[in-house]
N, CA, C and O atoms as CSV, one atom per row, in Angstrom:
chain,resi,resn,atom,element,x,y,z
A,1,MET,N,N,85.452,88.351,112.489
A,1,MET,CA,C,84.866,89.569,112.989
A,1,MET,C,C,84.335,90.363,111.793
A,1,MET,O,O,84.999,90.474,110.762
A,2,SER,N,N,83.155,90.901,111.946
A,2,SER,CA,C,82.541,91.629,110.840
A,2,SER,C,C,83.205,92.993,110.659
A,2,SER,O,O,83.876,93.499,111.558
A,3,SER,N,N,83.003,93.564,109.496
A,3,SER,CA,C,83.588,94.873,109.238
A,3,SER,C,C,82.925,95.938,110.103
A,3,SER,O,O,83.555,96.942,110.435
A,4,PHE,N,N,81.651,95.730,110.474
A,4,PHE,CA,C,80.964,96.661,111.372
A,4,PHE,C,C,81.661,96.699,112.725
A,4,PHE,O,O,81.918,97.774,113.266
A,5,ALA,N,N,81.966,95.531,113.268
A,5,ALA,CA,C,82.630,95.466,114.577
A,5,ALA,C,C,84.029,96.067,114.509
A,5,ALA,O,O,84.444,96.765,115.435
A,6,THR,N,N,84.749,95.812,113.445
A,6,THR,CA,C,86.082,96.374,113.286
A,6,THR,C,C,86.024,97.896,113.214
A,6,THR,O,O,86.856,98.580,113.810
A,7,TYR,N,N,85.059,98.419,112.496
A,7,TYR,CA,C,84.891,99.866,112.372
A,7,TYR,C,C,84.582,100.486,113.730
A,7,TYR,O,O,85.156,101.515,114.087
A,8,ILE,N,N,83.676,99.864,114.490
A,8,ILE,CA,C,83.291,100.378,115.804
A,8,ILE,C,C,84.473,100.326,116.775
A,8,ILE,O,O,84.692,101.276,117.526
A,9,ILE,N,N,85.227,99.242,116.771
A,9,ILE,CA,C,86.378,99.124,117.664
A,9,ILE,C,C,87.411,100.205,117.357
A,9,ILE,O,O,87.962,100.814,118.274
A,10,GLY,N,N,87.671,100.442,116.089
A,10,GLY,CA,C,88.606,101.498,115.715
A,10,GLY,C,C,88.128,102.872,116.146
A,10,GLY,O,O,88.920,103.698,116.601
A,11,PHE,N,N,86.840,103.117,116.006
A,11,PHE,CA,C,86.291,104.405,116.406
A,11,PHE,C,C,86.336,104.578,117.917
A,11,PHE,O,O,86.579,105.682,118.405
A,12,ILE,N,N,86.106,103.502,118.665
A,12,ILE,CA,C,86.166,103.578,120.127
A,12,ILE,C,C,87.588,103.875,120.590
A,12,ILE,O,O,87.784,104.641,121.533
A,13,ILE,N,N,88.576,103.280,119.938
A,13,ILE,CA,C,89.968,103.574,120.270
A,13,ILE,C,C,90.259,105.051,120.014
A,13,ILE,O,O,90.941,105.697,120.809
A,14,LEU,N,N,89.746,105.583,118.913
A,14,LEU,CA,C,89.918,107.005,118.619
A,14,LEU,C,C,89.254,107.873,119.686
A,14,LEU,O,O,89.845,108.860,120.126
A,15,ILE,N,N,88.044,107.527,120.110
A,15,ILE,CA,C,87.322,108.297,121.118
A,15,ILE,C,C,88.071,108.283,122.444
A,15,ILE,O,O,88.178,109.316,123.105
A,16,VAL,N,N,88.588,107.129,122.837
A,16,VAL,CA,C,89.342,107.037,124.090
A,16,VAL,C,C,90.580,107.923,124.031
A,16,VAL,O,O,90.894,108.616,124.999
A,17,GLY,N,N,91.276,107.905,122.912
A,17,GLY,CA,C,92.455,108.750,122.764
A,17,GLY,C,C,92.117,110.230,122.843
A,17,GLY,O,O,92.835,111.000,123.480
A,18,LEU,N,N,91.027,110.629,122.199
A,18,LEU,CA,C,90.618,112.032,122.261
A,18,LEU,C,C,90.171,112.424,123.665
A,18,LEU,O,O,90.433,113.543,124.108
A,19,ALA,N,N,89.501,111.518,124.367
A,19,ALA,CA,C,89.065,111.812,125.736
A,19,ALA,C,C,90.266,111.977,126.664
A,19,ALA,O,O,90.273,112.862,127.519
A,20,ILE,N,N,91.269,111.141,126.501
A,20,ILE,CA,C,92.477,111.264,127.323
A,20,ILE,C,C,93.180,112.586,127.024
A,20,ILE,O,O,93.631,113.274,127.940
A,21,ALA,N,N,93.271,112.939,125.751
A,21,ALA,CA,C,93.909,114.203,125.385
A,21,ALA,C,C,93.141,115.389,125.967
A,21,ALA,O,O,93.748,116.343,126.455
A,22,ALA,N,N,91.804,115.334,125.917
A,22,ALA,CA,C,91.001,116.422,126.475
A,22,ALA,C,C,91.196,116.517,127.983
A,22,ALA,O,O,91.251,117.616,128.536
A,23,HIS,N,N,91.300,115.373,128.646
A,23,HIS,CA,C,91.535,115.374,130.089
A,23,HIS,C,C,92.889,115.987,130.426
A,23,HIS,O,O,93.005,116.757,131.380
A,24,LEU,N,N,93.901,115.652,129.657
A,24,LEU,CA,C,95.231,116.202,129.897
A,24,LEU,C,C,95.277,117.707,129.624
A,24,LEU,O,O,96.088,118.425,130.209
A,25,LEU,N,N,94.407,118.177,128.739
A,25,LEU,CA,C,94.354,119.605,128.452
A,25,LEU,C,C,93.501,120.372,129.459
A,25,LEU,O,O,93.440,121.601,129.416
A,26,GLY,N,N,92.841,119.645,130.368
A,26,GLY,CA,C,92.086,120.304,131.426
A,26,GLY,C,C,90.628,120.543,131.123
A,26,GLY,O,O,89.999,121.372,131.780
A,27,ALA,N,N,90.064,119.844,130.150
A,27,ALA,CA,C,88.640,120.005,129.846
A,27,ALA,C,C,87.809,119.389,130.975
A,27,ALA,O,O,88.205,118.377,131.553
A,28,PRO,N,N,86.660,119.993,131.290
A,28,PRO,CA,C,85.800,119.433,132.333
A,28,PRO,C,C,85.273,118.038,131.932
A,28,PRO,O,O,85.019,117.768,130.758
A,29,ALA,N,N,85.120,117.180,132.923
A,29,ALA,CA,C,84.695,115.796,132.671
A,29,ALA,C,C,83.325,115.737,132.003
A,29,ALA,O,O,83.077,114.854,131.182
A,30,LEU,N,N,82.446,116.654,132.341
A,30,LEU,CA,C,81.113,116.663,131.733
A,30,LEU,C,C,81.205,116.869,130.224
A,30,LEU,O,O,80.512,116.189,129.467
A,31,TRP,N,N,82.039,117.783,129.783
A,31,TRP,CA,C,82.176,118.043,128.353
A,31,TRP,C,C,82.879,116.903,127.634
A,31,TRP,O,O,82.594,116.629,126.468
A,32,ILE,N,N,83.790,116.245,128.319
A,32,ILE,CA,C,84.435,115.068,127.729
A,32,ILE,C,C,83.398,113.974,127.502
A,32,ILE,O,O,83.392,113.327,126.455
A,33,ALA,N,N,82.517,113.768,128.486
A,33,ALA,CA,C,81.464,112.752,128.356
A,33,ALA,C,C,80.496,113.109,127.239
A,33,ALA,O,O,80.104,112.238,126.462
A,34,VAL,N,N,80.105,114.368,127.145
A,34,VAL,CA,C,79.194,114.800,126.079
A,34,VAL,C,C,79.834,114.567,124.714
A,34,VAL,O,O,79.185,114.051,123.804
A,35,GLY,N,N,81.084,114.938,124.569
A,35,GLY,CA,C,81.778,114.720,123.304
A,35,GLY,C,C,81.897,113.248,122.950
A,35,GLY,O,O,81.741,112.869,121.789
A,36,ALA,N,N,82.175,112.412,123.953
A,36,ALA,CA,C,82.292,110.971,123.700
A,36,ALA,C,C,80.952,110.381,123.266
A,36,ALA,O,O,80.913,109.545,122.364
A,37,ILE,N,N,79.858,110.804,123.892
A,37,ILE,CA,C,78.538,110.294,123.512
A,37,ILE,C,C,78.185,110.705,122.087
A,37,ILE,O,O,77.644,109.904,121.325
A,38,ILE,N,N,78.486,111.938,121.729
A,38,ILE,CA,C,78.218,112.397,120.362
A,38,ILE,C,C,79.050,111.606,119.355
A,38,ILE,O,O,78.542,111.202,118.309
A,39,LEU,N,N,80.325,111.386,119.669
A,39,LEU,CA,C,81.188,110.634,118.753
A,39,LEU,C,C,80.762,109.172,118.629
A,39,LEU,O,O,80.887,108.586,117.554
A,40,ILE,N,N,80.263,108.578,119.706
A,40,ILE,CA,C,79.766,107.202,119.627
A,40,ILE,C,C,78.555,107.136,118.697
A,40,ILE,O,O,78.429,106.203,117.905
A,41,GLY,N,N,77.670,108.119,118.794
A,41,GLY,CA,C,76.524,108.168,117.888
A,41,GLY,C,C,76.943,108.300,116.435
A,41,GLY,O,O,76.404,107.622,115.560
A,42,ILE,N,N,77.912,109.178,116.180
A,42,ILE,CA,C,78.423,109.339,114.817
A,42,ILE,C,C,79.061,108.043,114.326
A,42,ILE,O,O,78.908,107.673,113.162
A,43,ALA,N,N,79.775,107.354,115.215
A,43,ALA,CA,C,80.433,106.093,114.839
A,43,ALA,C,C,79.410,105.048,114.435
A,43,ALA,O,O,79.602,104.352,113.438
A,44,ILE,N,N,78.333,104.927,115.186
A,44,ILE,CA,C,77.319,103.916,114.878
A,44,ILE,C,C,76.639,104.222,113.551
A,44,ILE,O,O,76.442,103.328,112.729
A,45,VAL,N,N,76.281,105.483,113.343
A,45,VAL,CA,C,75.614,105.855,112.094
A,45,VAL,C,C,76.531,105.647,110.901
A,45,VAL,O,O,76.104,105.087,109.891
A,46,SER,N,N,77.773,106.084,110.993
A,46,SER,CA,C,78.678,105.930,109.857
A,46,SER,C,C,79.069,104.479,109.623
A,46,SER,O,O,79.256,104.074,108.475
A,47,ALA,N,N,79.197,103.686,110.681
A,47,ALA,CA,C,79.507,102.262,110.492
A,47,ALA,C,C,78.349,101.544,109.827
A,47,ALA,O,O,78.551,100.681,108.973
A,48,ALA,N,N,77.137,101.900,110.218
A,48,ALA,CA,C,75.968,101.247,109.620
A,48,ALA,C,C,75.834,101.589,108.145
A,48,ALA,O,O,75.479,100.725,107.342
A,49,THR,N,N,76.110,102.830,107.775
A,49,THR,CA,C,75.973,103.208,106.364
A,49,THR,C,C,77.120,102.674,105.515
A,49,THR,O,O,76.917,102.349,104.345
A,50,ARG,N,N,78.317,102.579,106.081
A,50,ARG,CA,C,79.456,102.106,105.291
A,50,ARG,C,C,79.502,100.592,105.141
A,50,ARG,O,O,80.078,100.093,104.174
A,51,THR,N,N,78.917,99.858,106.058
A,51,THR,CA,C,79.038,98.402,106.023
A,51,THR,C,C,77.771,97.699,105.547
A,51,THR,O,O,77.731,96.469,105.507
A,52,GLN,N,N,76.744,98.450,105.188
A,52,GLN,CA,C,75.531,97.775,104.706
A,52,GLN,C,C,75.746,97.264,103.303
A,52,GLN,O,O,76.469,97.868,102.511
A,53,SER,N,N,75.120,96.159,103.002
A,53,SER,CA,C,75.254,95.592,101.659
A,53,SER,C,C,74.260,96.265,100.737
A,53,SER,O,O,73.176,96.655,101.169
A,54,PRO,N,N,74.620,96.405,99.467
A,54,PRO,CA,C,73.701,97.069,98.524
A,54,PRO,C,C,72.453,96.209,98.284
A,54,PRO,O,O,72.496,94.984,98.396
A,55,ASP,N,N,71.364,96.868,97.959
A,55,ASP,CA,C,70.126,96.147,97.673
A,55,ASP,C,C,70.290,95.307,96.415
A,55,ASP,O,O,70.883,95.737,95.426
A,56,GLN,N,N,69.751,94.105,96.483
A,56,GLN,CA,C,69.807,93.197,95.346
A,56,GLN,C,C,68.621,93.467,94.414
A,56,GLN,O,O,67.486,93.555,94.881
A,57,PRO,N,N,68.864,93.598,93.112
A,57,PRO,CA,C,67.739,93.791,92.183
A,57,PRO,C,C,66.902,92.524,92.103
A,57,PRO,O,O,67.411,91.413,92.253
A,58,ARG,N,N,65.615,92.712,91.865
A,58,ARG,CA,C,64.720,91.541,91.777
A,58,ARG,C,C,64.678,90.974,90.403
A,58,ARG,O,O,63.976,89.992,90.163
């Protein structure tokens, strides 16, 4: 499994945990969904920047 996939899976587990906590605290479902979508976007961007290989000099 690539490091990108591992990073994304870990972030998704974090998002699910935060969504469950928000639900238990009584947050509206719409705001939970908005927060999850924003966090998924952040996860993809940060995983792509952290797992890219450096440019090779010519």
